[in-house]
C-alpha positions as CSV (number, residue, x, y, z in Angstrom):
1,M,-0.1,29.9,13.6
2,A,-3.5,30.3,15.6
3,T,-4.0,33.0,17.6
4,L,-5.5,33.7,21.1
5,F,-7.3,36.9,19.8
6,N,-8.8,37.5,16.3
7,Y,-7.6,40.6,15.6
8,H,-9.5,41.0,12.4
9,M,-12.6,41.5,14.2
10,T,-11.0,44.9,15.8
11,H,-13.2,47.7,15.4
12,F,-12.9,51.5,15.6
13,V,-14.3,53.0,19.3
14,M,-13.2,56.6,19.6
15,S,-10.7,59.2,19.2
16,A,-10.0,61.2,22.4
17,P,-7.9,64.8,22.5
18,D,-6.2,63.5,26.2
19,I,-6.8,60.7,29.3
20,R,-9.8,63.1,30.8
21,H,-11.9,62.0,27.5
22,L,-11.1,58.4,27.2
23,P,-13.2,55.2,28.3
24,T,-13.2,53.8,31.8
25,D,-9.7,52.6,32.7
26,A,-10.5,49.0,33.0
27,G,-9.5,46.0,31.0
28,I,-6.3,45.7,29.1
29,E,-4.7,48.4,26.6
30,V,-2.0,48.1,24.3
31,A,-0.5,51.5,22.7
32,F,1.1,51.7,19.8
33,A,3.9,54.6,19.3
34,G,6.0,56.6,16.9
35,R,7.4,59.3,15.2
36,S,4.8,60.6,12.5
37,N,6.7,58.5,9.5
38,A,7.3,55.7,11.1
39,G,4.4,53.3,9.5
40,K,2.2,53.1,12.8
41,S,-0.9,53.1,10.6
42,S,0.1,50.7,8.1
43,A,1.5,48.3,10.9
44,L,-2.2,48.3,12.8
45,N,-4.2,48.1,9.1
46,T,-1.4,44.8,8.9
47,L,-2.4,43.4,11.8
48,T,-6.0,43.6,11.6
49,N,-5.6,43.2,8.0
50,Q,-8.7,46.0,7.6
51,K,-6.9,48.4,5.0
52,G,-8.5,51.4,6.6
53,L,-8.6,50.8,10.3
54,A,-6.0,53.2,10.8
55,R,-5.8,56.2,8.6
56,T,-2.6,56.2,6.9
57,S,-1.8,59.6,5.6
58,K,0.8,61.6,3.1
59,T,1.2,64.3,5.2
60,P,2.9,62.9,9.1
61,G,1.6,64.5,12.4
62,R,-2.2,64.2,10.8
63,T,-2.8,62.1,13.5
64,Q,-3.1,64.7,16.7
65,L,-5.7,62.3,18.6
66,I,-5.3,59.1,20.8
67,N,-7.4,56.4,18.7
68,L,-8.8,53.5,20.5
69,F,-9.7,50.4,18.4
70,E,-11.4,47.3,20.4
71,I,-10.5,43.9,19.8
72,E,-12.9,42.5,22.2
73,P,-14.6,43.7,25.1
74,E,-12.0,44.6,27.8
75,R,-9.7,44.2,25.4
76,R,-8.1,47.4,23.5
77,L,-5.2,48.9,20.9
78,V,-4.6,52.7,21.4
79,D,-2.6,54.2,18.3
80,L,-0.9,57.0,20.2
81,P,-0.7,60.8,18.5
82,G,2.8,60.2,16.1
83,Y,5.5,62.7,17.4
84,G,8.6,64.2,15.9
85,Y,7.3,65.8,13.1
86,A,9.0,69.1,12.3
87,E,6.4,70.9,10.6
88,V,3.8,71.0,13.6
89,P,3.6,74.1,15.3
90,E,5.4,74.1,18.8
91,E,2.1,74.1,20.4
92,V,1.1,71.4,19.4
93,K,4.1,69.3,19.4
94,L,3.7,70.3,23.6
95,H,0.4,69.5,23.7
96,W,1.0,65.9,22.0
97,Q,3.9,65.4,24.4
98,R,2.1,66.4,27.5
99,A,-1.1,63.5,26.0
100,L,1.4,61.0,25.6
101,G,3.1,61.0,28.7
102,E,-0.2,61.2,30.6
103,Y,-1.4,58.3,29.3
104,L,1.5,56.3,29.5
105,Q,2.3,57.2,33.1
106,K,-1.6,57.2,34.6
107,R,-3.4,54.8,32.5
108,N,-3.8,51.8,34.8
109,S,-5.0,49.6,31.5
110,L,-1.9,50.0,30.0
111,K,-0.1,47.0,30.1
112,G,2.3,47.0,26.8
113,L,3.7,49.6,24.3
114,V,4.6,49.1,20.8
115,V,7.6,51.8,19.8
116,M,8.0,52.0,15.9
117,M,10.9,53.3,14.5
118,D,12.2,53.6,11.2
119,I,14.6,50.8,10.6
120,R,17.2,52.7,8.5
121,H,16.6,55.4,11.6
122,P,16.4,53.8,15.0
123,L,16.4,55.4,18.5
124,K,15.9,59.1,18.0
125,D,15.9,61.2,21.3
126,L,11.6,60.8,21.5
127,D,11.8,57.2,20.5
128,Q,13.8,56.7,23.9
129,Q,11.6,59.3,25.4
130,M,9.0,57.1,25.3
131,I,11.0,53.8,25.8
132,K,12.5,55.6,29.2
133,W,9.0,56.5,30.8
134,A,7.6,52.9,29.8
135,V,10.3,51.3,31.7
136,S,10.0,54.1,34.6
137,V,6.5,53.0,35.2
138,A,7.5,49.4,34.4
139,I,5.3,48.8,31.3
140,P,6.8,46.3,29.1
141,V,7.9,47.3,25.3
142,L,8.3,45.3,22.0
143,I,10.3,47.7,19.0
144,L,9.2,47.3,16.2
145,L,11.9,48.0,13.3
146,T,9.5,48.9,10.8
147,K,10.0,49.3,6.9
148,A,12.7,46.5,7.0
149,D,11.8,45.5,3.4
150,K,13.5,48.5,2.8
151,L,17.2,47.3,3.6
152,A,18.8,43.6,2.0
153,S,19.1,40.9,4.6
154,G,22.7,41.1,5.9
155,A,21.8,45.0,6.7
156,R,18.8,44.2,8.3
157,K,20.4,41.8,10.5
158,A,23.1,43.7,11.7
159,Q,20.7,46.7,12.1
160,L,18.4,44.6,14.4
161,N,21.5,42.9,16.4
162,Q,22.8,46.7,16.9
163,V,19.3,48.0,18.2
164,R,19.0,44.6,20.8
165,K,22.1,45.3,21.9
166,D,21.7,49.5,22.2
167,V,18.4,49.2,23.9
168,L,20.1,46.9,26.9
169,A,21.3,50.3,28.6
170,F,17.8,51.0,29.1
171,T,17.3,48.0,31.6
172,G,13.8,47.2,31.2
173,D,11.9,44.7,29.8
174,I,12.5,45.4,25.9
175,Q,11.9,43.1,22.7
176,V,12.8,44.0,19.8
177,E,11.7,42.9,16.1
178,A,11.9,43.4,12.5
179,F,8.6,44.5,10.8
180,S,7.7,45.1,7.4
181,S,3.8,45.7,6.5
182,L,4.6,45.4,2.7
183,K,5.9,41.8,3.5
184,K,4.1,41.0,6.2
185,T,7.8,40.3,8.4
186,G,7.6,40.5,12.3
187,V,3.6,40.2,12.0
188,D,3.5,36.8,13.4
189,K,6.0,38.3,16.5
190,L,3.6,41.1,17.2
191,T,0.6,38.9,17.2
192,E,2.8,36.8,19.7
193,K,3.4,39.4,22.1
194,L,0.1,40.7,21.9
195,D,-1.6,37.7,22.9
196,S,1.0,37.4,25.7
197,W,0.0,40.9,27.0
198,F,-3.9,40.5,26.1
199,G,-3.9,37.0,28.0
200,E,-3.3,38.4,31.1
201,T,-6.4,38.8,33.5
202,T,-7.1,41.7,35.1
203,Q,-7.6,42.0,38.7
204,A,-11.6,42.3,38.2
205,E,-11.5,39.0,35.7
206,D,-9.8,37.1,38.7
207,I,-12.4,38.2,41.0
208,T,-14.5,34.8,41.6
209,P,-18.1,34.2,42.9
210,D,-16.8,32.4,45.8
211,A,-14.3,35.2,46.5
212,L,-17.6,37.7,46.9
């Protein structure tokens, strides 16, 4: 399937501890969020077909910064700090939560949020908090149920249907898909959604010379 954007051209731009250190709030950003062991880095590497773009670590909680990747000018993927890892000091956890909340609620260029969760353990408290934050500021959400290869076909379909039913309670723009970096399951759904978000024109792009 042809996509509007060449995600294989994605390159790392910078890491920032909070939104004050991010570049100008312009263009379109799509953020990836999830628990520290949800497979976020693996999904970004699979999407971009680059093994080392987002660092994968055997130690969950290693990514403590907001990481920016550019697909093309004014189109960025944002890897948010993983959350919910028990062995991270409380002070660090609170800093991450503040940085996440601030980014979601104040970053105007944010147009979509991909929330990743292990298909075997979906909708934990912090996952729900992320979704509620997004819905409260009218940001559409794509939930990817990762590690889908860990379940047999019937169990996978049942879990997918259950989560789709459960998220109706959030009353937001939320899509749920099964995903596996190993089997490339759901990559087409992810690129389709990213294309729709990145394909929107920003206000600055809408201004034509005639309008000036």
